[in-house]
DRENNU-305252 format. One record per residue: residue number from 1; residue in one letter; x, y, z of N, C-alpha, C, O in turn. Coordinates in pm, 1 decimal. Example, Ala and Ser with C-alpha at 12.3 -4.5 7.8 and 13.67 -1.06 7.14 Angstrom:
{r 1, 'A', {1319.0, -569.0, 780.0}, {1230.0, -450.0, 780.0}, {1320.0, -330.0, 780.0}, {1423.6, -331.9, 846.5}} {r 2, 'S', {1285.0, -225.0, 708.0}, {1367.0, -106.0, 714.0}, {1290.0, 3.0, 787.0}, {1340.9, 113.8, 803.9}} 
REM end
This chain:
{r 1, 'M', {84.6, -116.3, 0.0}, {0.0, 0.0, 0.0}, {89.9, 123.6, 0.0}, {188.6, 130.9, 73.2}} {r 2, 'L', {54.0, 218.1, -82.0}, {131.7, 340.4, -91.8}, {98.9, 435.0, 23.6}, {-7.4, 425.6, 84.9}} {r 3, 'A', {190.6, 525.1, 51.7}, {169.0, 624.0, 157.6}, {42.3, 705.0, 131.6}, {-27.9, 743.4, 225.2}} {r 4, 'V', {13.7, 730.6, 4.8}, {-106.3, 806.4, -29.9}, {-232.2, 732.0, 15.2}, {-331.0, 794.9, 53.3}} {r 5, 'H', {-229.0, 599.3, 11.2}, {-344.4, 520.6, 54.9}, {-360.8, 526.4, 206.7}, {-472.9, 531.4, 257.4}} {r 6, 'W', {-249.9, 525.6, 278.0}, {-256.1, 538.7, 423.6}, {-315.5, 674.1, 461.3}, {-401.0, 683.4, 549.3}} {r 7, 'R', {-268.7, 779.3, 392.9}, {-318.8, 913.7, 423.3}, {-467.1, 924.9, 389.1}, {-543.5, 985.6, 464.1}} {r 8, 'L', {-507.7, 867.8, 278.0}, {-648.5, 871.0, 239.5}, {-734.7, 800.1, 343.9}, {-843.3, 847.3, 377.5}} {r 9, 'A', {-686.5, 687.8, 394.6}, {-759.1, 615.7, 499.7}, {-767.9, 699.9, 627.0}, {-871.0, 701.9, 694.2}} {r 10, 'E', {-659.5, 768.5, 658.7}, {-659.0, 854.7, 777.4}, {-760.4, 968.0, 762.3}, {-835.7, 997.6, 855.1}} {r 11, 'L', {-761.8, 1030.7, 645.2}, {-855.4, 1140.5, 621.6}, {-1000.0, 1092.1, 622.3}, {-1088.6, 1160.6, 673.4}} {r 12, 'W', {-1023.3, 975.9, 566.5}, {-1158.5, 918.8, 566.7}, {-1204.8, 894.6, 710.4}, {-1319.5, 922.6, 745.4}} {r 13, 'T', {-1113.7, 842.0, 793.1}, {-1146.2, 817.1, 933.5}, {-1176.6, 948.5, 1006.2}, {-1270.5, 956.0, 1085.4}} {r 14, 'L', {-1097.4, 1050.5, 978.9}, {-1120.9, 1181.2, 1041.4}, {-1257.8, 1237.5, 1004.9}, {-1328.0, 1292.1, 1089.9}} {r 15, 'Q', {-1295.0, 1223.8, 878.0}, {-1421.8, 1281.9, 834.6}, {-1542.3, 1210.6, 893.2}, {-1654.1, 1261.8, 886.6}} {r 16, 'K', {-1520.7, 1092.9, 950.4}, {-1629.9, 1022.8, 1017.8}, {-1663.8, 1089.0, 1151.7}, {-1775.7, 1075.5, 1201.1}} {r 17, 'S', {-1567.3, 1160.3, 1210.1}, {-1590.3, 1221.0, 1341.3}, {-1601.4, 1373.6, 1337.7}, {-1650.0, 1435.0, 1432.6}} {r 18, 'R', {-1556.4, 1434.0, 1228.1}, {-1564.6, 1580.0, 1216.0}, {-1552.4, 1619.1, 1069.2}, {-1514.0, 1538.3, 984.5}} {r 19, 'E', {-1585.9, 1744.1, 1041.2}, {-1568.2, 1794.9, 905.6}, {-1420.2, 1816.6, 879.3}, {-1345.4, 1860.9, 966.5}} {r 20, 'L', {-1380.0, 1784.7, 758.3}, {-1240.7, 1807.8, 721.3}, {-1218.0, 1956.2, 694.5}, {-1308.3, 2027.9, 651.3}} {r 21, 'T', {-1096.0, 2000.2, 721.1}, {-1058.5, 2137.9, 689.0}, {-1043.1, 2150.4, 537.7}, {-1040.8, 2050.0, 466.5}} {r 22, 'E', {-1032.6, 2272.9, 489.4}, {-1010.6, 2294.0, 345.5}, {-881.9, 2226.0, 300.7}, {-876.4, 2165.4, 193.7}} {r 23, 'E', {-779.5, 2236.5, 383.1}, {-650.7, 2174.5, 349.3}, {-665.3, 2022.0, 341.2}, {-610.6, 1959.1, 250.6}} {r 24, 'E', {-738.2, 1963.7, 434.6}, {-759.0, 1818.7, 433.3}, {-842.9, 1776.1, 313.4}, {-816.6, 1672.3, 252.8}} {r 25, 'E', {-944.9, 1856.9, 278.6}, {-1025.5, 1828.0, 159.4}, {-937.6, 1829.9, 34.6}, {-953.0, 1747.4, -55.4}} {r 26, 'S', {-845.6, 1925.4, 31.3}, {-751.8, 1934.7, -80.7}, {-661.6, 1811.5, -85.3}, {-630.4, 1760.4, -192.9}} {r 27, 'E', {-620.3, 1764.6, 32.0}, {-538.6, 1643.4, 39.5}, {-614.4, 1521.7, -12.9}, {-557.8, 1438.5, -83.9}} {r 28, 'V', {-742.9, 1511.6, 22.4}, {-825.0, 1400.4, -26.8}, {-825.5, 1402.3, -178.8}, {-805.6, 1299.3, -243.2}} {r 29, 'S', {-848.3, 1519.9, -235.3}, {-851.2, 1533.6, -380.9}, {-716.7, 1494.2, -442.4}, {-712.4, 1424.0, -543.4}} {r 30, 'A', {-608.1, 1539.4, -381.7}, {-474.3, 1506.1, -432.3}, {-447.8, 1355.8, -422.1}, {-390.5, 1296.6, -513.5}} {r 31, 'C', {-489.0, 1294.6, -311.9}, {-471.0, 1150.0, -293.9}, {-548.8, 1071.9, -399.3}, {-497.6, 976.3, -457.5}} {r 32, 'L', {-673.5, 1113.8, -423.0}, {-755.4, 1045.8, -523.3}, {-696.7, 1063.1, -662.8}, {-698.5, 970.5, -743.8}} {r 33, 'H', {-644.5, 1182.8, -690.0}, {-580.1, 1208.5, -819.6}, {-458.8, 1116.6, -838.4}, {-444.3, 1052.3, -942.3}} {r 34, 'Y', {-372.5, 1111.3, -737.2}, {-253.8, 1026.2, -746.1}, {-293.4, 879.3, -759.9}, {-232.0, 805.0, -836.5}} {r 35, 'N', {-396.1, 837.8, -685.8}, {-440.9, 699.4, -693.5}, {-489.5, 665.7, -834.2}, {-463.3, 556.4, -884.4}} {r 36, 'A', {-560.3, 758.9, -897.9}, {-608.5, 736.0, -1034.4}, {-491.7, 718.6, -1131.3}, {-495.3, 631.8, -1218.5}} {r 37, 'I', {-389.4, 800.3, -1116.1}, {-270.7, 788.1, -1201.5}, {-203.9, 652.5, -1179.4}, {-168.3, 583.6, -1275.0}} {r 38, 'Y', {-187.4, 615.3, -1053.6}, {-125.5, 487.4, -1017.3}, {-205.7, 370.5, -1075.2}, {-148.8, 278.0, -1133.2}} {r 39, 'A', {-337.9, 375.5, -1058.9}, {-424.2, 267.2, -1107.4}, {-417.9, 256.1, -1259.4}, {-414.5, 145.6, -1313.6}} {r 40, 'R', {-416.2, 370.3, -1328.5}, {-407.4, 366.8, -1475.4}, {-275.5, 306.3, -1521.1}, {-272.7, 225.8, -1614.2}} {r 41, 'K', {-165.3, 345.1, -1455.5}, {-34.6, 288.0, -1491.5}, {-35.5, 136.5, -1472.6}, {8.8, 61.2, -1559.3}} {r 42, 'L', {-86.5, 94.0, -1358.3}, {-89.3, -48.6, -1327.4}, {-180.0, -124.1, -1424.4}, {-143.1, -231.1, -1472.9}} {r 43, 'A', {-297.0, -70.0, -1452.9}, {-389.3, -134.0, -1547.1}, {-326.8, -144.0, -1685.8}, {-342.1, -245.4, -1754.0}} {r 44, 'G', {-257.2, -40.0, -1727.1}, {-190.0, -42.7, -1856.7}, {-85.3, -152.9, -1863.5}, {-73.8, -222.6, -1964.2}} {r 45, 'L', {-9.2, -168.1, -1755.7}, {92.2, -273.7, -1752.1}, {28.7, -412.6, -1751.0}, {79.4, -504.5, -1815.3}} {r 46, 'Y', {-82.5, -428.2, -1677.7}, {-153.0, -557.1, -1678.8}, {-201.7, -590.0, -1819.7}, {-192.5, -704.6, -1863.7}} {r 47, 'N', {-253.2, -489.9, -1890.0}, {-300.0, -511.8, -2026.8}, {-185.0, -548.7, -2120.0}, {-199.1, -636.5, -2205.1}} {r 48, 'L', {-71.5, -481.5, -2103.7}, {45.2, -515.8, -2185.2}, {93.7, -656.9, -2154.2}, {134.5, -729.9, -2244.6}} {r 49, 'S', {89.5, -694.9, -2028.4}, {130.4, -829.7, -1989.5}, {40.4, -933.9, -2054.6}, {87.9, -1036.9, -2102.6}} {r 50, 'L', {-89.0, -906.6, -2055.9}, {-182.6, -998.1, -2121.6}, {-153.3, -1006.2, -2270.6}, {-154.9, -1114.9, -2328.4}} {r 51, 'T', {-126.6, -892.5, -2333.1}, {-93.6, -890.3, -2475.5}, {32.1, -972.0, -2502.6}, {36.4, -1050.5, -2597.3}} {r 52, 'A', {133.3, -953.7, -2420.0}, {257.2, -1030.2, -2436.5}, {230.5, -1179.0, -2421.6}, {285.5, -1259.9, -2496.2}} {r 53, 'S', {147.0, -1215.2, -2326.4}, {112.5, -1355.7, -2304.9}, {39.0, -1413.3, -2425.3}, {69.7, -1523.4, -2470.9}} {r 54, 'L', {-58.3, -1338.0, -2476.3}, {-137.8, -1386.0, -2590.0}, {-55.2, -1399.6, -2717.2}, {-85.5, -1483.0, -2802.5}} {r 55, 'T', {49.6, -1317.6, -2730.2}, {135.3, -1326.0, -2848.5}, {251.8, -1422.7, -2827.9}, {329.5, -1447.9, -2920.0}} {r 56, 'G', {263.3, -1476.2, -2706.7}, {368.6, -1573.6, -2678.6}, {506.0, -1512.2, -2660.1}, {606.4, -1583.0, -2667.8}} {r 57, 'D', {512.7, -1382.9, -2635.8}, {640.6, -1314.2, -2618.3}, {677.8, -1313.6, -2469.8}, {650.9, -1217.5, -2397.7}} {r 58, 'T', {740.0, -1423.1, -2426.2}, {769.4, -1438.1, -2283.3}, {873.5, -1337.9, -2233.2}, {865.9, -1292.4, -2119.0}} {r 59, 'Q', {970.1, -1303.5, -2317.7}, {1070.9, -1206.1, -2274.2}, {1004.8, -1071.0, -2245.6}, {1032.3, -1007.6, -2143.8}} {r 60, 'W', {918.2, -1028.6, -2336.0}, {847.3, -902.6, -2317.3}, {759.4, -909.7, -2192.4}, {752.7, -814.6, -2114.4}} {r 61, 'Q', {692.4, -1022.9, -2174.6}, {605.8, -1038.2, -2058.0}, {686.1, -1029.7, -1928.0}, {641.2, -968.8, -1830.9}} {r 62, 'H', {804.3, -1090.5, -1926.4}, {888.7, -1083.5, -1806.2}, {932.8, -940.0, -1778.3}, {939.0, -897.9, -1662.8}} {r 63, 'E', {963.1, -865.3, -1884.0}, {1001.1, -725.0, -1866.3}, {885.0, -644.4, -1808.2}, {904.1, -561.8, -1718.9}} {r 64, 'I', {765.9, -669.0, -1859.4}, {647.1, -598.6, -1810.3}, {618.8, -638.1, -1665.4}, {587.4, -552.8, -1582.4}} {r 65, 'C', {629.9, -766.3, -1635.6}, {605.5, -813.0, -1498.2}, {704.4, -750.7, -1400.2}, {669.1, -722.7, -1285.6}} {r 66, 'A', {827.5, -729.1, -1444.5}, {926.3, -662.5, -1358.9}, {882.4, -518.9, -1330.4}, {898.8, -469.6, -1218.8}} {r 67, 'Q', {826.5, -451.9, -1431.5}, {775.5, -316.0, -1411.7}, {656.3, -316.1, -1315.9}, {643.3, -227.6, -1231.3}} {r 68, 'I', {569.2, -416.9, -1330.2}, {454.1, -429.8, -1240.2}, {502.4, -450.0, -1097.0}, {454.2, -384.0, -1004.9}} {r 69, 'D', {597.6, -541.4, -1078.4}, {651.4, -567.9, -944.3}, {710.8, -441.5, -882.6}, {690.2, -413.7, -764.4}} {r 70, 'K', {784.5, -365.2, -963.4}, {846.6, -242.5, -914.1}, {739.7, -141.6, -872.1}, {750.1, -79.3, -766.5}} {r 71, 'L', {637.3, -126.3, -955.4}, {530.9, -31.3, -924.6}, {452.1, -74.1, -801.4}, {420.9, 8.1, -715.1}} {r 72, 'E', {420.2, -202.7, -793.6}, {342.1, -252.8, -680.1}, {420.1, -249.7, -549.3}, {360.5, -242.3, -441.8}} {r 73, 'S', {552.0, -255.4, -557.3}, {632.5, -258.9, -434.7}, {673.9, -119.6, -387.0}, {748.4, -108.1, -289.7}} {r 74, 'Q', {627.9, -14.8, -452.6}, {664.5, 121.4, -412.2}, {632.9, 149.0, -266.4}, {709.7, 217.3, -198.7}} {r 75, 'G', {522.9, 98.1, -217.5}, {485.5, 123.4, -78.6}, {512.2, 5.9, 12.2}, {468.1, 4.5, 127.1}} {r 76, 'D', {584.6, -93.5, -38.5}, {610.8, -215.4, 38.2}, {726.0, -191.2, 134.8}, {837.1, -157.6, 94.0}} {r 77, 'F', {698.0, -208.7, 261.8}, {801.6, -189.6, 363.2}, {846.0, -323.0, 422.4}, {885.9, -330.5, 538.6}} {r 78, 'G', {838.5, -428.0, 340.9}, {879.8, -559.2, 386.8}, {767.3, -641.8, 444.6}, {789.2, -754.8, 488.2}} {r 79, 'W', {645.1, -585.9, 445.5}, {531.6, -660.8, 497.1}, {479.8, -753.1, 389.7}, {489.2, -723.3, 270.6}} {r 80, 'K', {425.0, -865.5, 432.2}, {362.1, -956.2, 337.1}, {225.4, -901.5, 299.5}, {151.9, -850.1, 383.8}} {r 81, 'K', {192.7, -913.6, 170.9}, {60.6, -872.7, 125.7}, {-41.1, -974.3, 174.7}, {-14.9, -1094.5, 171.6}} {r 82, 'P', {-156.4, -927.8, 219.7}, {-259.3, -1024.2, 261.2}, {-314.9, -1096.5, 140.0}, {-330.7, -1036.9, 33.4}} {r 83, 'S', {-344.5, -1223.9, 155.8}, {-405.6, -1297.9, 45.9}, {-556.2, -1284.3, 59.0}, {-616.0, -1329.2, 156.8}} {r 84, 'L', {-615.2, -1222.5, -39.3}, {-759.0, -1196.7, -33.2}, {-835.7, -1297.3, -112.4}, {-958.5, -1290.6, -118.3}} 
REM end
């Protein structure tokens, strides 16, 4: 999980008990914006990985998977991801 996701969760929790300040509202918007960019990048890489798989280009797929791993591990602090 990225730091932006932790902050978004914190802000969401705060808004359950009080109104957010203008600055906090701005932070929510910035967090959502960054999350959208992150999600689009990740979705694009997943689509490229599928394309590489369908065309049988394993070298390309491995390169894409390395990019996916790097992007997904940006917020990884050594914790194991929960299996959902």
